[in-house]
TORKOL-680016 format. One record per residue (C-alpha): z, x, y; residue in one letter. Coordinates in steps of 0.25 Angstrom, whole numbers, plus 5000, padded with zeros to 4 digits. Each point is the difference from the previous one (the first is absolute). Example, Ala and Ser with C-alpha at 12.3 -4.5 7.8 and 13.67 -1.06 7.14 Angstrom:
2
503150494982A499850065014S
//
This chain:
154
517050905033X500050144995X501049984988X499149884996X498750095000X500750114993X500449914989X498649954998X499450145000X501050064990X499949904990X498650014993X500049864994X500449935013X499050085008X498949964990X500349855001X500050015016X498750085000X499449904990X500549885009X499450075012X498750024994X499949864996X500349955013X499050085007X498949964989X500349855003X500050025015X498750085000X499449914989X498950104996X498749934997X500449885009X498849945007X500049965014X498849925004X499350005013X499549864999X500849884995X499649904989X499949895010X499150075010X499050044989X500049864994X499749945014X498950105002X499449974987X500049855003X499450025014X498849905001X500549914989X500849865001X501550014998X500349944986X498650014995X500450094988X501049974989X500550144998X500150125010X500850134997X500050145005X500550124993X500250145005X499550104990X499550144998X498450015000X500150074986X500849884994X499049905006X498850084995X500650014986X500349855000X498649975004X499050114999X498850015009X500850025013X500050125008X500850124994X500050085013X501450035004X500849954988X501350015007X499749915011X500849885002X499249875001X500349855001X499249924990X499949855004X499649904989X499549865003X499849894991X498849915004X498750025007X500350135007X499050105005X498550015001X499349924989X499250094990X498550025001X499349984987X498650025005X498849914998X500249914988X501150074992X501349925003X500850004988X500349874993X501550025001X500050025015X500749885006X499450015014X501150085006X501050114999X501349974992X500850125005X499950125009X500750125004X500150085014X500550145000X500750065012X500450145002X501550015004X499950075013X500549975014X499349915010X499349874997X499749974986X498550014996X499549974986X499150114995X499649954986X499849864994X499749944987X499649854997X499849944986X499849874993X500650034986X501349944999X500949965011X500850135003X499850154999X500350034985X500750135004X500849965012X501349954994X500150134993X499950095012X501350055005X500549965014X500650125007X500449915012X500949924991X500950124997X
//
């Protein structure tokens, strides 16, 4: 064992290669920047669909994102805690609370129901709780959702 170690330490080129391989192995093992969610995708989707009939929606997807990325994709959401991990659940169909237009001001293009909605869950331990929602009747899917990264997929 000692002879092997002496050979490595006395040859700079070999030592450099061994050191580089060791650093690479440590970096892969630690995976800096790796995200380890507290909640699972299945749990947040189930929570988002509580109170709705199974199969009622044509498409339901969830993505784990940083709040800053979500806010950048769809401005108007909270900018507090930009490094916070959140689950964004998108639902195609009549999801969420119907809009209130007030007296006599229903837009002509309103189909009488929502066509998509979002529920936002903070990724934290404990039971999932949606803290923010959005519902819309323009299009059939959130236009920014497919471009969001999904940190749970890596």
